[in-house]
MARNUVEX-338005 format. One record per residue (C-alpha): residue number from 1; x, y, z. Coordinates in steps of 0.05 Angstrom, whole numbers. Example, Ala and Ser with C-alpha at 12.3 -4.5 7.8 and 13.67 -1.06 7.14 Angstrom:
! MARNUVEX-338005
+-----+--------+--------+--------+
| pos |      X |      Y |      Z |
+-----+--------+--------+--------+
|   1 |    246 |    -90 |    156 |
|   2 |    273 |    -21 |    143 |
+-----+--------+--------+--------+
END
This chain:
! MARNUVEX-338005
+-----+--------+--------+--------+
| pos |      X |      Y |      Z |
+-----+--------+--------+--------+
|   1 |   1851 |   1813 |   2117 |
|   2 |   1841 |   1863 |   2062 |
|   3 |   1892 |   1903 |   2020 |
|   4 |   1881 |   1977 |   2032 |
|   5 |   1909 |   2039 |   1999 |
|   6 |   1904 |   2101 |   2040 |
|   7 |   1908 |   2167 |   2004 |
|   8 |   1918 |   2226 |   2052 |
|   9 |   1962 |   2207 |   2111 |
|  10 |   1953 |   2270 |   2152 |
|  11 |   1925 |   2283 |   2222 |
|  12 |   1870 |   2231 |   2212 |
|  13 |   1899 |   2187 |   2158 |
|  14 |   1964 |   2169 |   2193 |
|  15 |   1934 |   2142 |   2258 |
|  16 |   1880 |   2108 |   2217 |
|  17 |   1932 |   2073 |   2175 |
|  18 |   1970 |   2051 |   2236 |
|  19 |   1907 |   2023 |   2268 |
|  20 |   1883 |   1987 |   2206 |
|  21 |   1952 |   1957 |   2193 |
|  22 |   1941 |   1911 |   2254 |
|  23 |   1887 |   1873 |   2215 |
|  24 |   1900 |   1891 |   2142 |
|  25 |   1955 |   1903 |   2092 |
|  26 |   1959 |   1978 |   2086 |
|  27 |   2000 |   2022 |   2041 |
|  28 |   2000 |   2099 |   2043 |
|  29 |   2003 |   2143 |   1981 |
|  30 |   2053 |   2201 |   1990 |
|  31 |   2077 |   2257 |   1946 |
|  32 |   2144 |   2264 |   1982 |
|  33 |   2192 |   2213 |   2008 |
|  34 |   2181 |   2196 |   2082 |
|  35 |   2192 |   2139 |   2131 |
|  36 |   2157 |   2122 |   2195 |
|  37 |   2157 |   2058 |   2236 |
|  38 |   2095 |   2017 |   2225 |
|  39 |   2075 |   2049 |   2159 |
|  40 |   2091 |   2033 |   2087 |
|  41 |   2093 |   2093 |   2041 |
|  42 |   2089 |   2090 |   1965 |
|  43 |   2117 |   2151 |   1930 |
|  44 |   2075 |   2179 |   1873 |
|  45 |   2053 |   2112 |   1844 |
|  46 |   2042 |   2116 |   1769 |
|  47 |   1977 |   2093 |   1736 |
|  48 |   1996 |   2019 |   1729 |
|  49 |   2033 |   2013 |   1796 |
|  50 |   2011 |   1954 |   1839 |
|  51 |   1988 |   2005 |   1891 |
|  52 |   1925 |   2016 |   1849 |
|  53 |   1906 |   1943 |   1852 |
|  54 |   1884 |   1945 |   1925 |
|  55 |   1816 |   1919 |   1946 |
|  56 |   1798 |   1982 |   1985 |
|  57 |   1818 |   2055 |   1979 |
|  58 |   1808 |   2105 |   2034 |
|  59 |   1811 |   2177 |   2011 |
|  60 |   1824 |   2229 |   2064 |
|  61 |   1854 |   2288 |   2027 |
|  62 |   1846 |   2363 |   2036 |
|  63 |   1796 |   2401 |   1994 |
|  64 |   1851 |   2448 |   1972 |
|  65 |   1896 |   2440 |   1911 |
|  66 |   1850 |   2419 |   1853 |
|  67 |   1808 |   2374 |   1897 |
|  68 |   1756 |   2353 |   1847 |
|  69 |   1805 |   2338 |   1790 |
|  70 |   1849 |   2300 |   1840 |
|  71 |   1790 |   2257 |   1862 |
|  72 |   1772 |   2243 |   1790 |
|  73 |   1843 |   2220 |   1775 |
|  74 |   1843 |   2175 |   1837 |
|  75 |   1776 |   2144 |   1817 |
|  76 |   1803 |   2129 |   1748 |
|  77 |   1868 |   2097 |   1773 |
|  78 |   1837 |   2051 |   1824 |
|  79 |   1823 |   1980 |   1804 |
|  80 |   1753 |   1972 |   1774 |
|  81 |   1733 |   1921 |   1828 |
|  82 |   1759 |   1964 |   1887 |
|  83 |   1714 |   1995 |   1940 |
|  84 |   1725 |   2068 |   1956 |
|  85 |   1714 |   2104 |   2023 |
|  86 |   1710 |   2180 |   2016 |
|  87 |   1722 |   2221 |   2079 |
|  88 |   1672 |   2278 |   2066 |
|  89 |   1646 |   2331 |   2114 |
|  90 |   1582 |   2354 |   2147 |
|  91 |   1596 |   2421 |   2115 |
|  92 |   1551 |   2395 |   2059 |
|  93 |   1493 |   2415 |   2106 |
|  94 |   1516 |   2488 |   2112 |
|  95 |   1453 |   2515 |   2081 |
|  96 |   1408 |   2488 |   2137 |
|  97 |   1389 |   2515 |   2205 |
|  98 |   1353 |   2454 |   2233 |
|  99 |   1366 |   2381 |   2248 |
| 100 |   1392 |   2344 |   2186 |
| 101 |   1407 |   2272 |   2168 |
| 102 |   1431 |   2233 |   2107 |
| 103 |   1362 |   2239 |   2074 |
| 104 |   1363 |   2316 |   2076 |
| 105 |   1361 |   2343 |   2005 |
| 106 |   1422 |   2386 |   1992 |
| 107 |   1411 |   2443 |   1941 |
| 108 |   1473 |   2486 |   1951 |
| 109 |   1530 |   2448 |   1918 |
| 110 |   1592 |   2461 |   1959 |
| 111 |   1657 |   2432 |   1936 |
| 112 |   1647 |   2374 |   1984 |
| 113 |   1578 |   2360 |   1955 |
| 114 |   1607 |   2363 |   1886 |
| 115 |   1661 |   2314 |   1907 |
| 116 |   1609 |   2264 |   1933 |
| 117 |   1569 |   2269 |   1868 |
| 118 |   1633 |   2261 |   1827 |
| 119 |   1654 |   2197 |   1863 |
| 120 |   1583 |   2167 |   1861 |
| 121 |   1582 |   2180 |   1786 |
| 122 |   1651 |   2150 |   1774 |
| 123 |   1646 |   2086 |   1815 |
| 124 |   1595 |   2033 |   1838 |
| 125 |   1622 |   2016 |   1907 |
| 126 |   1630 |   2082 |   1944 |
| 127 |   1621 |   2092 |   2018 |
| 128 |   1615 |   2166 |   2039 |
| 129 |   1630 |   2185 |   2110 |
| 130 |   1609 |   2257 |   2128 |
| 131 |   1654 |   2276 |   2185 |
| 132 |   1636 |   2329 |   2236 |
| 133 |   1688 |   2375 |   2264 |
| 134 |   1749 |   2332 |   2277 |
| 135 |   1774 |   2337 |   2348 |
| 136 |   1817 |   2299 |   2399 |
| 137 |   1888 |   2300 |   2425 |
| 138 |   1921 |   2367 |   2409 |
| 139 |   1860 |   2392 |   2369 |
| 140 |   1824 |   2427 |   2426 |
| 141 |   1759 |   2463 |   2410 |
| 142 |   1766 |   2538 |   2423 |
| 143 |   1841 |   2540 |   2424 |
| 144 |   1854 |   2568 |   2355 |
| 145 |   1914 |   2607 |   2329 |
| 146 |   1879 |   2659 |   2287 |
| 147 |   1803 |   2657 |   2291 |
| 148 |   1774 |   2694 |   2350 |
| 149 |   1700 |   2705 |   2334 |
| 150 |   1650 |   2648 |   2329 |
| 151 |   1576 |   2632 |   2322 |
| 152 |   1545 |   2599 |   2382 |
| 153 |   1500 |   2539 |   2376 |
| 154 |   1502 |   2463 |   2381 |
| 155 |   1569 |   2432 |   2361 |
| 156 |   1574 |   2375 |   2311 |
| 157 |   1640 |   2344 |   2331 |
| 158 |   1672 |   2276 |   2323 |
| 159 |   1731 |   2248 |   2361 |
| 160 |   1790 |   2220 |   2322 |
| 161 |   1783 |   2154 |   2361 |
| 162 |   1711 |   2145 |   2338 |
| 163 |   1728 |   2157 |   2265 |
| 164 |   1781 |   2103 |   2268 |
| 165 |   1735 |   2055 |   2305 |
| 166 |   1678 |   2068 |   2256 |
| 167 |   1721 |   2054 |   2195 |
| 168 |   1746 |   1989 |   2228 |
| 169 |   1675 |   1968 |   2242 |
| 170 |   1652 |   1982 |   2172 |
| 171 |   1709 |   1941 |   2143 |
| 172 |   1691 |   1883 |   2190 |
| 173 |   1618 |   1887 |   2171 |
| 174 |   1635 |   1894 |   2097 |
| 175 |   1598 |   1959 |   2088 |
| 176 |   1616 |   1983 |   2018 |
| 177 |   1562 |   2032 |   1999 |
| 178 |   1520 |   2087 |   2028 |
| 179 |   1525 |   2154 |   2063 |
| 180 |   1535 |   2161 |   2138 |
| 181 |   1542 |   2220 |   2184 |
| 182 |   1599 |   2213 |   2234 |
| 183 |   1581 |   2261 |   2291 |
| 184 |   1580 |   2250 |   2366 |
| 185 |   1508 |   2241 |   2390 |
| 186 |   1511 |   2297 |   2441 |
| 187 |   1510 |   2369 |   2418 |
| 188 |   1529 |   2418 |   2474 |
| 189 |   1532 |   2492 |   2457 |
| 190 |   1597 |   2517 |   2428 |
| 191 |   1600 |   2568 |   2485 |
| 192 |   1597 |   2511 |   2535 |
| 193 |   1653 |   2473 |   2502 |
| 194 |   1698 |   2534 |   2494 |
| 195 |   1687 |   2557 |   2565 |
| 196 |   1700 |   2486 |   2592 |
| 197 |   1764 |   2478 |   2551 |
| 198 |   1789 |   2549 |   2567 |
| 199 |   1787 |   2532 |   2641 |
| 200 |   1820 |   2464 |   2631 |
| 201 |   1875 |   2487 |   2583 |
| 202 |   1884 |   2559 |   2602 |
| 203 |   1865 |   2602 |   2543 |
| 204 |   1817 |   2659 |   2529 |
| 205 |   1754 |   2636 |   2493 |
| 206 |   1737 |   2675 |   2430 |
| 207 |   1678 |   2721 |   2424 |
| 208 |   1612 |   2690 |   2401 |
| 209 |   1569 |   2729 |   2352 |
| 210 |   1501 |   2704 |   2329 |
| 211 |   1473 |   2634 |   2336 |
| 212 |   1464 |   2571 |   2294 |
| 213 |   1416 |   2515 |   2308 |
| 214 |   1441 |   2463 |   2260 |
| 215 |   1446 |   2392 |   2289 |
| 216 |   1474 |   2335 |   2246 |
| 217 |   1443 |   2269 |   2266 |
| 218 |   1484 |   2205 |   2269 |
| 219 |   1422 |   2162 |   2285 |
| 220 |   1432 |   2122 |   2220 |
| 221 |   1500 |   2100 |   2243 |
| 222 |   1477 |   2079 |   2312 |
| 223 |   1412 |   2048 |   2289 |
| 224 |   1433 |   2010 |   2227 |
| 225 |   1504 |   1990 |   2248 |
| 226 |   1494 |   1989 |   2323 |
| 227 |   1556 |   2032 |   2334 |
| 228 |   1568 |   2055 |   2407 |
| 229 |   1610 |   2118 |   2410 |
| 230 |   1674 |   2118 |   2449 |
| 231 |   1667 |   2193 |   2460 |
| 232 |   1593 |   2212 |   2456 |
| 233 |   1599 |   2280 |   2491 |
| 234 |   1644 |   2335 |   2463 |
| 235 |   1648 |   2365 |   2534 |
| 236 |   1688 |   2305 |   2554 |
| 237 |   1731 |   2295 |   2491 |
| 238 |   1795 |   2315 |   2526 |
| 239 |   1784 |   2280 |   2593 |
| 240 |   1801 |   2209 |   2612 |
| 241 |   1728 |   2192 |   2628 |
| 242 |   1699 |   2211 |   2561 |
+-----+--------+--------+--------+
END
């Protein structure tokens, strides 16, 4: 059992914390007082608070609100011996229109790429997980509130269940360093996913303009760590047989 500090208890962080708490001692950083069964929240812990003495910290915060300076402050507060897991994004590959993997040389420094570089410069034990488009449960691809025009092309999605299972696996296998893409191995066209979901959930699919051919490979994850995806096909993310 490890002691884990989870920073960012939102749509992904909250179920991740609940799942990890079955095997580990987990505390969640929060900026406002809140209570929930099964979770232990620590309200705005100061620099020398015991919260920062955890063995592992999982950072799953939004890129809004002074993201880089917030990450730097977190890195400085964490115990020197702690391992850090940064939930990053496949948006770091935005400049490419081809198949990409963890070895692809990124030249356009997005805020997410800057964040990865910052954490790697600040700490020795950093594990970076580049998440594809997060889906599952009420997050249904194509059913958006405001956006109505999209680019067609292969999707690079990841189901919430797989993110949680991958983090659990990495903790069990004591993976503390490296960069891994977390993307389902199948990449149907966005138009296929939208049309499929629009029929299932009863909404009008948005208009598709232009195409993209970017495919983010997760072969490193499956080859090195032998991970088998729970939901390999985005066309089946919202069905019981996925």
